[in-house]
C-alpha positions in Angstrom: 0.0 0.0 0.0 1.2 3.5 -0.8 2.4 5.8 1.9 -0.1 8.3 0.6 -3.2 6.0 0.8 -4.3 7.8 3.9 -4.7 11.1 2.0 -8.4 11.5 1.2 -9.4 15.1 0.7 -8.0 17.5 -1.8 -6.6 19.6 1.0 -4.7 16.7 2.4 -3.4 15.8 -0.9 -2.3 19.4 -1.7 -0.6 19.8 1.7 1.4 16.6 1.2 2.4 17.8 -2.2 3.4 21.2 -0.7 5.6 19.3 1.8 7.3 17.4 -1.0 7.8 20.6 -3.1 9.2 22.4 -0.1 11.6 19.6 0.6 12.8 19.5 -3.0 13.2 23.2 -3.1 15.3 23.2 -0.1 17.4 20.3 -1.3 18.2 22.0 -4.5 19.1 25.3 -2.7 21.4 23.4 -0.3 23.2 21.7 -3.1 23.6 24.9 -5.1 25.1 26.7 -2.0 27.7 24.0 -1.9 28.4 23.6 -5.6 31.5 25.2 -7.0 30.8 24.4 -10.7 28.9 27.4 -12.3 26.8 25.5 -14.8 25.8 22.8 -12.2 25.0 25.5 -9.7 22.9 27.3 -12.3 20.9 24.1 -13.0 20.4 23.5 -9.3 19.1 27.0 -8.9 16.8 26.7 -11.9 15.4 23.5 -10.3 15.0 25.4 -7.0 13.0 28.0 -8.8 10.8 25.4 -10.5 9.9 23.8 -7.2 9.1 27.3 -5.9 6.7 27.8 -8.8 5.1 24.5 -8.1 4.7 25.4 -4.4 3.1 28.7 -5.4 0.6 26.9 -7.6 -0.3 24.5 -4.7 -0.7 27.4 -2.3 -3.1 29.0 -4.7 -5.1 25.8 -5.0 -5.2 25.5 -1.2 -6.5 29.1 -1.0 -9.2 28.3 -3.6 -10.2 25.3 -1.4 -10.2 27.5 1.7 -7.7 25.1 3.3 
């Protein structure tokens, strides 16, 4: 059974997704801060920014739900 089977409502699902996006965003930021190769750091920062966009979309959806 999936670790996410207990998520039933749209709000629960979106909050779990937000946690994953936050974790991924922070992961990329931490790696970028430690990376000394410019093109790799730039990629990591782009990935960080993409996760931030995803998180923003999820927050907007949660606001629409009133969650």
